[in-house]
PyMOL CGO cylinders between C-alpha atoms (Angstrom):
from pymol import cmd
from pymol.cgo import CYLINDER

trace = [
    CYLINDER, 33.51, 60.11, 2.54, 36.67, 62.08, 2.33, 0.3, 1, 1, 1, 1, 1, 1,
    CYLINDER, 36.67, 62.08, 2.33, 38.01, 63.33, -0.90, 0.3, 1, 1, 1, 1, 1, 1,
    CYLINDER, 38.01, 63.33, -0.90, 41.15, 65.11, -1.43, 0.3, 1, 1, 1, 1, 1, 1,
    CYLINDER, 41.15, 65.11, -1.43, 40.86, 66.71, -4.86, 0.3, 1, 1, 1, 1, 1, 1,
    CYLINDER, 40.86, 66.71, -4.86, 44.19, 68.10, -6.38, 0.3, 1, 1, 1, 1, 1, 1,
    CYLINDER, 44.19, 68.10, -6.38, 44.43, 70.63, -8.96, 0.3, 1, 1, 1, 1, 1, 1,
    CYLINDER, 44.43, 70.63, -8.96, 46.47, 73.33, -10.57, 0.3, 1, 1, 1, 1, 1, 1,
    CYLINDER, 46.47, 73.33, -10.57, 49.32, 71.34, -11.76, 0.3, 1, 1, 1, 1, 1, 1,
    CYLINDER, 49.32, 71.34, -11.76, 51.18, 71.44, -15.70, 0.3, 1, 1, 1, 1, 1, 1,
    CYLINDER, 51.18, 71.44, -15.70, 53.70, 72.25, -17.64, 0.3, 1, 1, 1, 1, 1, 1,
    CYLINDER, 53.70, 72.25, -17.64, 56.19, 75.17, -16.22, 0.3, 1, 1, 1, 1, 1, 1,
    CYLINDER, 56.19, 75.17, -16.22, 59.62, 76.26, -17.45, 0.3, 1, 1, 1, 1, 1, 1,
    CYLINDER, 59.62, 76.26, -17.45, 62.54, 76.53, -15.04, 0.3, 1, 1, 1, 1, 1, 1,
    CYLINDER, 62.54, 76.53, -15.04, 62.49, 79.22, -12.74, 0.3, 1, 1, 1, 1, 1, 1,
    CYLINDER, 62.49, 79.22, -12.74, 58.92, 79.55, -13.25, 0.3, 1, 1, 1, 1, 1, 1,
    CYLINDER, 58.92, 79.55, -13.25, 55.90, 79.18, -10.83, 0.3, 1, 1, 1, 1, 1, 1,
    CYLINDER, 55.90, 79.18, -10.83, 52.67, 77.21, -10.30, 0.3, 1, 1, 1, 1, 1, 1,
    CYLINDER, 52.67, 77.21, -10.30, 49.57, 77.08, -7.70, 0.3, 1, 1, 1, 1, 1, 1,
    CYLINDER, 49.57, 77.08, -7.70, 48.31, 73.94, -6.65, 0.3, 1, 1, 1, 1, 1, 1,
    CYLINDER, 48.31, 73.94, -6.65, 45.09, 73.48, -5.04, 0.3, 1, 1, 1, 1, 1, 1,
    CYLINDER, 45.09, 73.48, -5.04, 43.86, 70.41, -2.74, 0.3, 1, 1, 1, 1, 1, 1,
    CYLINDER, 43.86, 70.41, -2.74, 39.98, 71.20, -1.87, 0.3, 1, 1, 1, 1, 1, 1,
    CYLINDER, 39.98, 71.20, -1.87, 38.68, 68.65, 1.06, 0.3, 1, 1, 1, 1, 1, 1,
    CYLINDER, 38.68, 68.65, 1.06, 34.88, 67.57, 1.14, 0.3, 1, 1, 1, 1, 1, 1,
    CYLINDER, 34.88, 67.57, 1.14, 33.64, 64.58, 3.73, 0.3, 1, 1, 1, 1, 1, 1,
    CYLINDER, 33.64, 64.58, 3.73, 36.05, 65.72, 6.68, 0.3, 1, 1, 1, 1, 1, 1,
    CYLINDER, 36.05, 65.72, 6.68, 36.26, 68.91, 9.54, 0.3, 1, 1, 1, 1, 1, 1,
    CYLINDER, 36.26, 68.91, 9.54, 39.07, 70.25, 7.79, 0.3, 1, 1, 1, 1, 1, 1,
    CYLINDER, 39.07, 70.25, 7.79, 40.49, 72.28, 10.51, 0.3, 1, 1, 1, 1, 1, 1,
    CYLINDER, 40.49, 72.28, 10.51, 41.13, 69.46, 12.64, 0.3, 1, 1, 1, 1, 1, 1,
    CYLINDER, 41.13, 69.46, 12.64, 43.35, 67.67, 9.85, 0.3, 1, 1, 1, 1, 1, 1,
    CYLINDER, 43.35, 67.67, 9.85, 47.31, 67.77, 9.70, 0.3, 1, 1, 1, 1, 1, 1,
    CYLINDER, 47.31, 67.77, 9.70, 47.87, 68.51, 5.60, 0.3, 1, 1, 1, 1, 1, 1,
    CYLINDER, 47.87, 68.51, 5.60, 50.78, 67.57, 3.40, 0.3, 1, 1, 1, 1, 1, 1,
    CYLINDER, 50.78, 67.57, 3.40, 52.00, 67.58, 0.21, 0.3, 1, 1, 1, 1, 1, 1,
    CYLINDER, 52.00, 67.58, 0.21, 54.04, 64.86, -0.64, 0.3, 1, 1, 1, 1, 1, 1,
    CYLINDER, 54.04, 64.86, -0.64, 55.40, 64.67, -4.68, 0.3, 1, 1, 1, 1, 1, 1,
    CYLINDER, 55.40, 64.67, -4.68, 56.76, 61.28, -6.13, 0.3, 1, 1, 1, 1, 1, 1,
    CYLINDER, 56.76, 61.28, -6.13, 59.07, 61.71, -9.42, 0.3, 1, 1, 1, 1, 1, 1,
    CYLINDER, 59.07, 61.71, -9.42, 59.72, 59.13, -11.72, 0.3, 1, 1, 1, 1, 1, 1,
    CYLINDER, 59.72, 59.13, -11.72, 61.20, 55.93, -10.67, 0.3, 1, 1, 1, 1, 1, 1,
    CYLINDER, 61.20, 55.93, -10.67, 61.42, 57.32, -7.16, 0.3, 1, 1, 1, 1, 1, 1,
    CYLINDER, 61.42, 57.32, -7.16, 59.84, 57.21, -3.79, 0.3, 1, 1, 1, 1, 1, 1,
    CYLINDER, 59.84, 57.21, -3.79, 57.03, 59.21, -2.90, 0.3, 1, 1, 1, 1, 1, 1,
    CYLINDER, 57.03, 59.21, -2.90, 58.55, 62.29, -0.01, 0.3, 1, 1, 1, 1, 1, 1,
    CYLINDER, 58.55, 62.29, -0.01, 57.10, 64.85, 1.78, 0.3, 1, 1, 1, 1, 1, 1,
    CYLINDER, 57.10, 64.85, 1.78, 57.45, 68.51, 0.47, 0.3, 1, 1, 1, 1, 1, 1,
    CYLINDER, 57.45, 68.51, 0.47, 55.36, 70.27, 2.82, 0.3, 1, 1, 1, 1, 1, 1,
    CYLINDER, 55.36, 70.27, 2.82, 53.22, 70.21, 6.00, 0.3, 1, 1, 1, 1, 1, 1,
    CYLINDER, 53.22, 70.21, 6.00, 50.54, 71.95, 7.75, 0.3, 1, 1, 1, 1, 1, 1,
    CYLINDER, 50.54, 71.95, 7.75, 49.35, 71.26, 11.19, 0.3, 1, 1, 1, 1, 1, 1,
    CYLINDER, 49.35, 71.26, 11.19, 45.98, 72.16, 12.31, 0.3, 1, 1, 1, 1, 1, 1,
    CYLINDER, 45.98, 72.16, 12.31, 47.63, 74.85, 14.73, 0.3, 1, 1, 1, 1, 1, 1,
    CYLINDER, 47.63, 74.85, 14.73, 49.02, 76.32, 11.48, 0.3, 1, 1, 1, 1, 1, 1,
    CYLINDER, 49.02, 76.32, 11.48, 52.41, 75.43, 12.20, 0.3, 1, 1, 1, 1, 1, 1,
    CYLINDER, 52.41, 75.43, 12.20, 54.26, 74.78, 8.64, 0.3, 1, 1, 1, 1, 1, 1,
    CYLINDER, 54.26, 74.78, 8.64, 57.11, 72.73, 7.75, 0.3, 1, 1, 1, 1, 1, 1,
    CYLINDER, 57.11, 72.73, 7.75, 59.70, 72.04, 4.36, 0.3, 1, 1, 1, 1, 1, 1,
    CYLINDER, 59.70, 72.04, 4.36, 61.65, 69.33, 3.27, 0.3, 1, 1, 1, 1, 1, 1,
    CYLINDER, 61.65, 69.33, 3.27, 65.11, 71.09, 2.90, 0.3, 1, 1, 1, 1, 1, 1,
    CYLINDER, 65.11, 71.09, 2.90, 64.92, 70.97, -1.25, 0.3, 1, 1, 1, 1, 1, 1,
    CYLINDER, 64.92, 70.97, -1.25, 61.69, 73.43, -1.32, 0.3, 1, 1, 1, 1, 1, 1,
    CYLINDER, 61.69, 73.43, -1.32, 62.56, 75.42, 1.72, 0.3, 1, 1, 1, 1, 1, 1,
    CYLINDER, 62.56, 75.42, 1.72, 62.30, 79.10, 0.49, 0.3, 1, 1, 1, 1, 1, 1,
    CYLINDER, 62.30, 79.10, 0.49, 60.57, 78.57, -2.53, 0.3, 1, 1, 1, 1, 1, 1,
    CYLINDER, 60.57, 78.57, -2.53, 57.84, 76.79, -1.79, 0.3, 1, 1, 1, 1, 1, 1,
    CYLINDER, 57.84, 76.79, -1.79, 55.09, 77.98, 0.61, 0.3, 1, 1, 1, 1, 1, 1,
    CYLINDER, 55.09, 77.98, 0.61, 52.03, 75.47, 1.83, 0.3, 1, 1, 1, 1, 1, 1,
    CYLINDER, 52.03, 75.47, 1.83, 49.20, 77.24, 3.20, 0.3, 1, 1, 1, 1, 1, 1,
    CYLINDER, 49.20, 77.24, 3.20, 45.10, 76.38, 3.90, 0.3, 1, 1, 1, 1, 1, 1,
    CYLINDER, 45.10, 76.38, 3.90, 41.97, 77.99, 3.90, 0.3, 1, 1, 1, 1, 1, 1,
    CYLINDER, 41.97, 77.99, 3.90, 39.98, 76.20, 6.47, 0.3, 1, 1, 1, 1, 1, 1,
    CYLINDER, 39.98, 76.20, 6.47, 36.99, 77.94, 5.41, 0.3, 1, 1, 1, 1, 1, 1,
    CYLINDER, 36.99, 77.94, 5.41, 37.31, 76.53, 2.14, 0.3, 1, 1, 1, 1, 1, 1,
    CYLINDER, 37.31, 76.53, 2.14, 38.32, 73.57, 2.94, 0.3, 1, 1, 1, 1, 1, 1,
    CYLINDER, 38.32, 73.57, 2.94, 41.41, 73.97, 0.55, 0.3, 1, 1, 1, 1, 1, 1,
    CYLINDER, 41.41, 73.97, 0.55, 45.47, 73.83, 1.02, 0.3, 1, 1, 1, 1, 1, 1,
    CYLINDER, 45.47, 73.83, 1.02, 47.37, 75.43, -0.95, 0.3, 1, 1, 1, 1, 1, 1,
    CYLINDER, 47.37, 75.43, -0.95, 51.38, 75.10, -2.41, 0.3, 1, 1, 1, 1, 1, 1,
    CYLINDER, 51.38, 75.10, -2.41, 52.74, 77.94, -3.86, 0.3, 1, 1, 1, 1, 1, 1,
    CYLINDER, 52.74, 77.94, -3.86, 55.87, 76.52, -5.59, 0.3, 1, 1, 1, 1, 1, 1,
    CYLINDER, 55.87, 76.52, -5.59, 58.59, 79.54, -7.27, 0.3, 1, 1, 1, 1, 1, 1,
    CYLINDER, 58.59, 79.54, -7.27, 61.89, 78.93, -8.79, 0.3, 1, 1, 1, 1, 1, 1,
    CYLINDER, 61.89, 78.93, -8.79, 60.61, 75.64, -10.30, 0.3, 1, 1, 1, 1, 1, 1,
    CYLINDER, 60.61, 75.64, -10.30, 64.00, 73.49, -11.24, 0.3, 1, 1, 1, 1, 1, 1,
    CYLINDER, 64.00, 73.49, -11.24, 63.59, 70.23, -13.53, 0.3, 1, 1, 1, 1, 1, 1,
    CYLINDER, 63.59, 70.23, -13.53, 64.33, 67.95, -10.35, 0.3, 1, 1, 1, 1, 1, 1,
    CYLINDER, 64.33, 67.95, -10.35, 60.44, 69.71, -8.41, 0.3, 1, 1, 1, 1, 1, 1,
    CYLINDER, 60.44, 69.71, -8.41, 58.96, 67.50, -11.25, 0.3, 1, 1, 1, 1, 1, 1,
    CYLINDER, 58.96, 67.50, -11.25, 56.76, 64.67, -10.46, 0.3, 1, 1, 1, 1, 1, 1,
    CYLINDER, 56.76, 64.67, -10.46, 52.90, 64.11, -9.19, 0.3, 1, 1, 1, 1, 1, 1,
    CYLINDER, 52.90, 64.11, -9.19, 52.27, 65.66, -6.14, 0.3, 1, 1, 1, 1, 1, 1,
    CYLINDER, 52.27, 65.66, -6.14, 49.86, 64.79, -3.83, 0.3, 1, 1, 1, 1, 1, 1,
    CYLINDER, 49.86, 64.79, -3.83, 47.32, 65.98, -0.76, 0.3, 1, 1, 1, 1, 1, 1,
    CYLINDER, 47.32, 65.98, -0.76, 47.73, 64.15, 2.23, 0.3, 1, 1, 1, 1, 1, 1,
    CYLINDER, 47.73, 64.15, 2.23, 45.35, 64.40, 5.08, 0.3, 1, 1, 1, 1, 1, 1,
    CYLINDER, 45.35, 64.40, 5.08, 46.03, 63.17, 8.59, 0.3, 1, 1, 1, 1, 1, 1,
    CYLINDER, 46.03, 63.17, 8.59, 44.03, 62.51, 11.77, 0.3, 1, 1, 1, 1, 1, 1,
    CYLINDER, 44.03, 62.51, 11.77, 45.19, 59.96, 14.48, 0.3, 1, 1, 1, 1, 1, 1,
    CYLINDER, 45.19, 59.96, 14.48, 44.65, 56.60, 12.35, 0.3, 1, 1, 1, 1, 1, 1,
    CYLINDER, 44.65, 56.60, 12.35, 43.20, 58.55, 9.74, 0.3, 1, 1, 1, 1, 1, 1,
    CYLINDER, 43.20, 58.55, 9.74, 45.16, 58.88, 6.65, 0.3, 1, 1, 1, 1, 1, 1,
    CYLINDER, 45.16, 58.88, 6.65, 43.98, 59.96, 3.31, 0.3, 1, 1, 1, 1, 1, 1,
    CYLINDER, 43.98, 59.96, 3.31, 45.25, 60.42, -0.25, 0.3, 1, 1, 1, 1, 1, 1,
    CYLINDER, 45.25, 60.42, -0.25, 44.62, 62.70, -3.15, 0.3, 1, 1, 1, 1, 1, 1,
    CYLINDER, 44.62, 62.70, -3.15, 44.87, 60.99, -6.97, 0.3, 1, 1, 1, 1, 1, 1,
    CYLINDER, 44.87, 60.99, -6.97, 47.60, 63.68, -7.89, 0.3, 1, 1, 1, 1, 1, 1,
    CYLINDER, 47.60, 63.68, -7.89, 48.37, 66.35, -9.68, 0.3, 1, 1, 1, 1, 1, 1,
    CYLINDER, 48.37, 66.35, -9.68, 51.68, 66.42, -12.66, 0.3, 1, 1, 1, 1, 1, 1,
    CYLINDER, 51.68, 66.42, -12.66, 53.79, 68.92, -12.22, 0.3, 1, 1, 1, 1, 1, 1,
    CYLINDER, 53.79, 68.92, -12.22, 56.61, 69.19, -14.93, 0.3, 1, 1, 1, 1, 1, 1,
    CYLINDER, 56.61, 69.19, -14.93, 59.60, 71.94, -15.04, 0.3, 1, 1, 1, 1, 1, 1,
    CYLINDER, 59.60, 71.94, -15.04, 61.01, 71.83, -18.41, 0.3, 1, 1, 1, 1, 1, 1,
    CYLINDER, 61.01, 71.83, -18.41, 62.21, 73.95, -21.10, 0.3, 1, 1, 1, 1, 1, 1,
]
cmd.load_cgo(trace, "trace")
């Protein structure tokens, strides 16, 4: 049974940093395309960053240069380092794993950027 468990969310002031983690189990982590998504209050879920199984990273325009996605295949863990956080980064952040027709989601971790 595949499980994705996010952690690391919380309340942070504008300009601050957070590091999110996504621990994966029940899957061969290195074979999956992994991604971070977020959903702000009243808005649709949107992609934040992605990491292919070959290690290529991609970012939404709104977070490029501020966020860094990384993965540790030995630890079955995906990370999202978030710097220079802005109030508009507030939302629930979800981890996603995808391979062929397989598509898994975590339950999310809340990030609140506010003074």
